[in-house]
N, C-alpha and C positions, 0 to 999 in steps of 0.2 A: 608452717612446715608442710612440705608435700612429699608424697611418696613417689619415687621415680622408678618406673619399669622400663626396661630397654629391651627391645626385640632386636637381636643381632642376627643377621643372616650372612653367612660367608659364602661367596662364590669362589671356588678354588680351581684353578687350572691345574689338573694333575697330569703328570707325565708318566705315571704307571698305574695300572688298574688296582694294585694292592696297596697303594699309598694310604697311610692313616694320618690325616691332619686333624688337629684338635684346637679347641679354645681352652687354654690352660686356666685362665681366670679373667673375670670382668670386675673392674673397680670403678666406682662412681665417686667423684670428688666435687664438692663436699658431700659427705654422707647423707646429711639431711638438708638439702638445699632450700632456700627461700625464693620468693619471686624476684629478688634482686641479685641472685647469684648467677654467675656464669658456671655452667656444669661441664666437667670433663669426664669422659668415659674412656678408660684404658682397657683395651682388649689384648691380652697376652696370648699369642698364637704359637703353635709348634708345627713344623712341617718336617717330613722325613727325608727331604732332599736338600742339598746345599743350595745356598743362595735363594732367597725367597723375596725378591724385591717387590715393593708395592706397585702395582700397575695403575690402579685407581681406587678411590674410596669416596663415599658420600653418605649423607644422612638427610632425612626430611622429617618434619613435624606435620602430622595430619590430624587435626583435632587433638585428642589426648594420647595419640600413638606416635612414638618415635621409632623410625625405622633406620637402620644403619647397615651398610654393606661395604665389603672391601674385596678386591681381587688381587691375589698374589700369583706371580708366575714362578714356578719352581725350576731349579736347576736339574741337572742330570746325575750329579754325583750323590751317592748315598751318604748323607751326613745330616745330622739334626740342625735345623735352622729355627731359631727362636726370634720373634719380632713382636713389637708392641704397636698397635694402631691406636691413635688418639683421636677422639671425636669431641669437638668443642660445640656445646649447645648454649646459645645466648639465653639470657634470662627469659623465662616463660611466665605466663599468668599463673596465679596460684591454682592448684588443683592436683589431681592424681593422674599420673601419666604412666 
């Protein structure tokens, strides 16, 4: 069993200076992955402007550190936009990440 730590950094293109975007939740599945498991990380995001399409996303594994990022472009209408980004991490060697 290994403990998984995920560093998520979001780069958000904001169309207004006072915009408040947030990560609502992060979920890792399976909860206690083994070295044979494919891991999925779900990042639920909230943006204050309508339409928040995903422009690009990616992740990398460097040693025991997993970095993930996503870029969403926000619309101009004031309306809450919720979206979920999914990151698939192939099986990794046993250890703490």
